[in-house]
C-alpha positions in Angstrom: -22.6 -8.2 -2.3 -22.5 -5.0 -0.3 -19.2 -3.7 1.0 -20.1 -5.0 4.5 -20.3 -8.6 3.4 -17.2 -8.2 1.2 -15.2 -6.8 4.1 -16.5 -9.4 6.5 -15.6 -12.3 4.2 -12.2 -10.7 3.4 -11.3 -10.6 7.1 -12.7 -14.1 7.7 -10.9 -15.6 4.7 -7.6 -13.9 5.7 -7.9 -15.2 9.2 -8.6 -18.7 8.0 -5.7 -18.7 5.5 -3.4 -17.4 8.2 -4.6 -20.0 10.7 -4.2 -22.8 8.2 -0.8 -21.6 7.1 0.3 -21.4 10.7 -1.0 -24.9 11.4 0.9 -26.3 8.5 4.1 -24.5 9.4 3.9 -25.5 13.1 3.2 -29.1 12.1 6.2 -29.1 9.7 8.4 -27.4 12.2 7.4 -29.8 15.0 7.9 -32.9 12.8 11.3 -31.8 11.8 12.3 -30.8 15.3 11.0 -33.9 16.9 12.8 -36.1 14.4 16.0 -34.3 15.1 15.3 -34.7 18.8 14.8 -38.5 18.4 17.9 -38.7 16.3 20.0 -37.1 18.9 18.6 -39.4 21.5 19.5 -42.4 19.4 23.0 -41.1 19.0 23.3 -40.8 22.8 22.1 -44.4 23.2 24.6 -45.4 20.5 27.4 -43.8 22.6 26.2 -46.0 25.5 26.4 -49.0 23.3 29.9 -48.1 22.3 31.0 -47.9 25.9 29.5 -51.3 26.5 31.3 -52.8 23.6 34.6 -51.2 24.6 34.2 -52.8 28.0 33.6 -56.2 26.4 36.5 -55.8 24.0 38.8 -54.9 27.0 38.0 -58.2 28.7 38.3 -60.4 25.7 41.0 -58.6 23.7 39.2 -59.1 20.3 35.8 -59.7 18.8 36.1 -63.4 18.4 33.8 -64.0 21.4 31.0 -62.0 19.7 31.5 -63.0 16.1 28.4 -64.9 14.9 26.9 -65.0 18.5 23.5 -63.3 17.9 22.3 -64.3 21.3 25.1 -62.5 23.1 24.7 -59.5 20.7 21.1 -59.2 21.6 21.9 -59.6 25.3 24.3 -56.7 25.0 21.7 -54.6 23.2 19.1 -55.4 25.9 21.3 -54.6 28.8 22.8 -51.3 27.4 22.1 -48.5 29.8 21.8 -50.9 32.8 24.6 -51.8 35.3 27.1 -53.9 33.4 27.3 -57.6 34.3 29.7 -60.2 32.9 28.5 -61.7 29.7 28.1 -65.5 29.6 29.0 -66.8 26.2 26.3 -68.9 24.9 27.4 -72.3 23.5 27.0 -72.8 19.8 24.2 -75.3 19.0 25.5 -78.8 18.2 25.0 -80.4 14.9 24.1 -77.2 13.2 27.4 -75.6 12.1 27.1 -72.1 10.8 23.9 -71.4 12.7 24.0 -67.7 13.6 21.4 -67.7 16.3 17.8 -68.5 17.1 15.2 -68.3 14.5 12.7 -65.5 14.8 12.7 -61.7 15.2 15.5 -60.4 17.3 14.7 -58.8 20.6 14.8 -55.0 20.7 17.9 -53.0 21.6 18.1 -49.8 23.6 14.6 -48.3 23.4 13.9 -50.3 20.3 17.1 -49.4 18.3 18.3 -53.1 18.0 16.7 -53.8 14.7 18.3 -50.7 13.2 21.9 -50.9 14.7 24.7 -52.1 12.5 28.1 -53.2 14.0 31.4 -53.4 12.0 34.9 -54.4 13.2 38.0 -52.3 12.8 38.3 -53.4 9.2 34.7 -52.4 8.5 33.7 -56.0 8.1 30.1 -56.5 9.0 29.5 -58.4 12.2 25.8 -57.6 12.8 23.5 -55.5 10.7 19.8 -55.4 10.0 18.8 -57.0 6.7 18.8 -54.7 3.7 20.8 -52.0 5.3 22.1 -49.3 2.9 25.7 -48.8 1.9 25.6 -45.1 2.7 25.3 -45.5 6.5 27.1 -42.9 8.6 29.6 -45.0 10.6 30.6 -43.8 14.0 34.0 -45.2 15.1 34.8 -46.1 18.7 38.4 -46.6 20.0 40.3 -48.3 22.7 43.8 -47.0 23.6 43.7 -44.6 20.7 43.0 -47.4 18.3 39.8 -47.8 16.4 38.3 -51.2 17.3 35.0 -51.0 15.6 32.1 -49.0 14.0 28.5 -48.5 14.9 25.7 -47.1 12.7 22.0 -46.5 12.8 19.8 -47.2 9.9 17.6 -44.0 9.7 13.9 -44.6 10.1 11.5 -43.6 7.4 9.0 -42.7 10.0 8.4 -42.9 13.7 7.7 -46.4 15.0 7.7 -46.1 18.8 4.3 -46.2 20.2 5.0 -43.4 22.7 6.5 -41.2 20.0 3.6 -41.8 17.7 1.1 -40.9 20.5 3.0 -37.7 21.3 3.0 -36.6 17.7 -0.7 -37.4 17.3 -1.4 -35.4 20.5 0.6 -32.4 19.2 -1.1 -32.5 15.8 -4.5 -32.5 17.5 -3.5 -29.6 19.7 -2.3 -27.6 16.7 -5.5 -28.4 14.8 -7.6 -27.3 17.8 -5.6 -24.1 18.1 -6.1 -23.4 14.4 -9.9 -24.0 14.7 -10.1 -21.8 17.8 -8.3 -19.0 15.9 -10.7 -19.4 13.0 -13.7 -19.3 15.3 -12.3 -16.3 17.1 -11.8 -14.6 13.8 -15.4 -15.3 12.9 -16.5 -13.7 16.1 -14.3 -10.7 15.7 -14.7 -10.1 12.0 -18.4 -9.0 12.1 -18.1 -6.3 14.8 -14.8 -5.1 13.3 -16.6 -4.8 9.9 -19.5 -2.9 11.5 -17.0 -0.6 13.3 -15.0 0.1 10.1 -18.1 0.8 8.0 -19.7 3.1 10.6 -18.0 6.3 9.2 -18.7 5.2 5.6 -22.4 4.8 6.4 -22.4 8.2 8.1 -20.8 9.7 5.0 -23.3 7.9 2.8 -26.3 9.2 4.8 -24.8 12.7 4.9 -24.2 12.8 1.2 -27.8 11.8 0.5 -28.9 14.7 2.8 -26.7 17.1 0.8 -28.3 15.8 -2.4 -31.7 16.5 -0.9 -30.6 20.1 -0.2 -30.0 19.8 3.6 -26.8 21.7 3.7 -26.8 22.1 7.5 -25.9 18.4 7.7 -22.8 17.5 9.7 -21.2 14.2 10.7 -19.1 13.4 13.7 -15.4 13.0 13.3 -14.3 10.2 15.7 -11.0 9.2 14.2 -7.8 10.7 12.9 -7.2 8.3 10.0 -8.1 8.7 6.4 -11.8 8.2 7.1 -11.6 10.8 9.8 -10.0 13.2 7.3 -12.7 12.4 4.8 -15.4 13.1 7.4 -13.7 16.4 8.2 -13.6 17.3 4.4 -17.3 16.3 4.1 -18.1 18.8 6.9 -16.0 21.5 5.2 -17.9 20.8 1.9 -21.3 21.0 3.7 -20.3 24.3 5.3 -19.2 25.7 1.9 -22.4 24.5 0.3 -24.5 26.0 3.1 -22.7 29.4 2.8 -23.1 29.3 -1.0 -26.8 28.6 -0.7 -27.2 31.4 1.8 -25.2 33.7 -0.5 -27.4 32.7 -3.4 -30.6 33.4 -1.5 -29.2 36.7 -0.3 -28.1 37.5 -3.8 -31.6 36.8 -5.2 -33.2 38.8 -2.4 -30.8 41.8 -2.8 -31.3 41.8 -6.6 -35.0 41.8 -6.2 -34.8 44.6 -3.6 -32.5 46.7 -5.9 -34.8 46.2 -8.9 -38.0 46.9 -6.9 -37.0 50.4 -6.0 -36.6 52.0 -9.5 -39.5 49.9 -10.8 -41.7 51.2 -8.0 -40.7 54.8 -8.8 -41.3 54.3 -12.5 -44.7 52.6 -11.8 -45.7 55.4 -9.4 -44.8 58.2 -11.9 -46.5 56.5 -14.8 -49.7 55.8 -12.7 -49.6 59.5 -11.6 -49.5 60.5 -15.3 -52.4 58.1 -16.1 -54.5 59.4 -13.2 -53.8 63.0 -14.1 -52.1 63.8 -10.8 -49.0 64.8 -12.7 -48.9 66.5 -16.0 -46.6 65.5 -18.8 -43.6 67.9 -19.0 -39.9 68.2 -19.2 -39.3 67.6 -15.5 -41.6 64.6 -15.4 -39.9 63.0 -18.4 -36.4 63.8 -17.0 -37.4 62.0 -13.8 -38.7 59.0 -15.7 -35.5 59.0 -17.9 -33.3 59.2 -14.8 -35.0 56.2 -13.2 -34.8 54.3 -16.5 -31.0 55.1 -16.7 -30.6 54.0 -13.1 -32.4 50.8 -13.8 -30.3 50.2 -16.9 -27.1 50.9 -15.0 -28.1 48.5 -12.3 -28.9 45.7 -14.8 -25.7 46.3 -16.7 -23.7 46.1 -13.5 -25.4 42.9 -12.5 -24.7 41.4 -15.9 -21.1 42.4 -15.8 -20.7 41.1 -12.3 -22.2 37.8 -13.1 -20.1 37.5 -16.2 -16.9 38.3 -14.3 -17.9 35.8 -11.5 -18.1 32.9 -14.0 -15.1 34.2 -16.0 -17.1 34.9 -19.1 -15.7 38.4 -19.6 -13.3 38.5 -22.4 -9.8 39.8 -21.5 -7.5 40.8 -24.3 -4.2 41.4 -22.5 -1.5 43.3 -24.2 1.4 45.3 -22.8 -0.1 48.7 -21.8 0.9 51.7 -19.8 -1.3 51.6 -16.7 -0.4 55.1 -15.6 -1.5 56.5 -18.9 -4.8 54.7 -18.7 -5.3 56.1 -15.1 -4.5 59.6 -16.2 -7.0 59.5 -19.1 -9.7 58.2 -16.7 -9.0 61.0 -14.3 -9.4 63.5 -17.1 -12.9 62.2 -17.8 -13.9 62.8 -14.2 -12.2 66.2 -13.6 -15.3 68.2 -14.5 -17.7 66.2 -12.3 -15.3 66.4 -9.3 -14.9 70.1 -9.8 -18.6 70.6 -9.8 -18.8 68.8 -6.4 -15.8 70.8 -5.1 -13.7 67.7 -4.7 -10.0 68.4 -5.4 -8.1 65.6 -7.2 -4.4 65.6 -6.2 -2.8 63.3 -8.8 0.8 62.4 -8.0 1.6 60.4 -11.2 4.8 60.6 -13.3 4.4 62.6 -16.4 6.5 60.3 -18.6 5.9 56.7 -17.6 7.9 53.8 -19.0 5.9 51.2 -17.0 4.5 48.2 -18.9 1.8 45.9 -17.6 0.3 42.9 -19.4 -3.4 43.8 -19.0 -6.7 44.5 -20.8 -6.8 48.3 -21.3 -10.6 48.5 -21.4 -10.9 46.5 -18.1 -8.2 48.7 -16.5 -10.1 51.8 -17.5 -13.3 50.3 -16.1 -11.4 49.5 -12.8 -10.1 53.0 -12.4 -13.5 54.5 -13.5 -15.4 52.5 -10.8 -12.9 53.6 -8.1 -13.2 57.3 -9.2 -17.0 57.0 -9.4 -17.0 55.5 -5.9 -15.0 58.4 -4.5 -17.1 61.0 -6.4 -20.4 59.5 -5.2 -19.6 59.1 -1.5 -17.0 61.8 -0.6 -18.4 64.8 1.2 -18.2 68.2 -0.5 -15.9 69.9 -0.2 -13.3 67.2 -0.2 -10.3 65.8 -1.9 -9.0 62.7 -3.6 -5.3 61.8 -3.6 -4.0 59.3 -6.2 -0.4 58.1 -6.2 1.6 55.0 -7.0 4.7 53.1 -5.8 7.0 50.5 -7.4 8.5 47.9 -5.0 10.2 44.6 -5.9 8.8 44.5 -9.5 5.3 45.2 -8.1 3.2 48.2 -8.9 0.9 49.8 -6.3 -1.9 52.2 -6.9 -3.4 54.2 -4.0 -6.7 56.0 -4.0 -7.3 58.0 -0.8 -10.3 60.2 -0.3 -11.6 62.4 2.5 -14.5 61.9 4.9 -16.7 60.1 5.5 -14.8 57.1 6.6 -15.7 53.4 7.0 -15.2 51.3 10.1 -12.8 48.3 10.0 -15.7 45.9 10.4 -17.4 47.3 7.4 -14.2 47.5 5.3 -14.1 43.7 5.2 -17.5 43.7 3.5 -17.1 46.4 0.9 -16.2 43.9 -1.8 -19.3 41.9 -1.2 -22.0 42.1 -3.9 -24.8 44.7 -3.2 -23.2 45.7 0.1 -23.5 49.4 1.1 -22.4 51.1 4.3 -25.6 52.3 6.0 -24.2 55.8 6.9 -23.5 58.5 4.4 -22.6 55.9 1.8 -26.1 54.7 1.1 -28.7 54.3 -1.7 -29.4 58.0 -1.6 -26.1 58.6 -3.4 -27.3 56.3 -6.2 -25.0 53.3 -5.6 -26.0 49.7 -5.9 -23.1 48.2 -4.1 -21.6 46.5 -7.2 -18.8 48.8 -8.2 -16.1 47.4 -5.8 -17.3 43.9 -6.4 -16.6 44.4 -10.1 -13.3 46.0 -9.3 -12.2 43.0 -7.3 -13.1 40.6 -10.1 -11.1 42.7 -12.6 -8.1 42.7 -10.3 -8.5 39.0 -9.9 -8.4 38.4 -13.6 -5.1 40.2 -13.7 -3.6 38.1 -10.9 -3.5 41.1 -8.6 -4.6 42.1 -5.1 -7.0 44.8 -3.9 -7.6 45.9 -0.3 -9.2 48.8 1.6 -8.2 50.5 4.7 -8.7 53.8 6.5 -7.3 56.9 4.8 -5.1 59.5 6.4 -7.5 62.1 4.8 -10.4 60.7 6.9 -12.1 58.6 4.2 -11.3 55.3 2.5 -7.9 54.2 1.1 -8.0 51.6 -1.7 -4.7 49.8 -2.6 -4.3 47.9 -5.8 -1.2 45.7 -6.4 -0.1 44.4 -9.8 3.0 42.5 -10.8 4.9 44.1 -13.6 5.6 40.6 -14.9 1.9 39.8 -14.8 2.1 37.6 -11.7 0.4 39.1 -8.6 1.7 38.5 -5.1 0.2 39.5 -1.7 1.1 39.1 1.9 -2.6 39.3 2.8 -4.4 40.5 5.9 -7.9 40.8 7.2 -8.7 43.6 4.8 -6.9 42.0 1.8 -8.8 40.4 -0.9 -6.7 37.9 -2.9 -7.8 37.3 -6.4 -6.1 34.5 -8.3 
């Protein structure tokens, strides 16, 4: 069974059970209430009979006039509730001493209570009672001049016996049954459209998921509710957007890699073909050009490999307590000669004796600082300058790299950490970059639970800020130029 049928039969079965339970409860409640109502009515009639007997007792002074006179007793029962008239004692039949009345069923009393009414005198001696009455009857005394003169009781019925009461009960039972059937039929009519309506977002999610499986990442489904299914639909759309962006990034990544590899390969191919055709002669300069292009291609492949490894977390990080200032100082020493040749002055404002300790991988930290130094060396105009300083604030360590012109616009700053992105001004391919250095830097900082961001430098170029926690837990307030990693 599909979920539509399961949900439909679940709703239908629930409605039928509720309707049947309500019918049984109403029937039980009605039967109980109606019996109580009938009982109270009988007690009221019993009070009328008590008043009639008190009147008769007042006229005669005792119960001798009534003792054994079934005819008069039935007459009193028949006339109870009507205007009272003097009773005429019936003569006892002659020749049949001890005869207690006519043979045959007694006539009914008030509304048919006669056969079930029991009458006892003040000493609780039975005067009139239905045959086989129980000994546990609830006797109701009645008095005259503050003296109990007798007792009346009603033998409780085992079931309703009056024709009118039976007809009324049957009518109510039929009404309850019709109501229950009508509710079941209404549930049947409402269960199917409700099932369809409830399953509509699930069907939409199913169809959308199949489209995603087929690679149609531009699939979106409408969100028409604010319940759990609506939230699930919104999450599905978020997933589809993420997959679409990832697919676009993958395609762009493949295209950018192909483009980056095509340039050095084309140069190599052109130089080799020129040598083959005799256009260029083998020599030191020719081989140096070929070697430079091969090194450029090797560097690009290595950068791509390291970036891909860092993206999937495959780079090994052997973190130990290290002195980050000492690692930065040694990295600067390696670049001092190259910066001097390009007439870029390095202004290092680092403490000579550093007692800082950071849980990090020293090789990856050196790679991070080297990439930042290489980035400044490659793109800073000559003559220029690079200022490096640090700050400690609330157990956090901040490194600042600020270089001189050219600068980068705020819109472009947000893209500098994207893979293969280059600013199409002075910071372009002519300077030898592939747009992978800062992307690798951001992955290294991420692996150390730190933050890295870029902004405009007061020297006219780019300012790179790196934040590490001295306890090994990075924190960041974050902004539009902040790249959280971790």
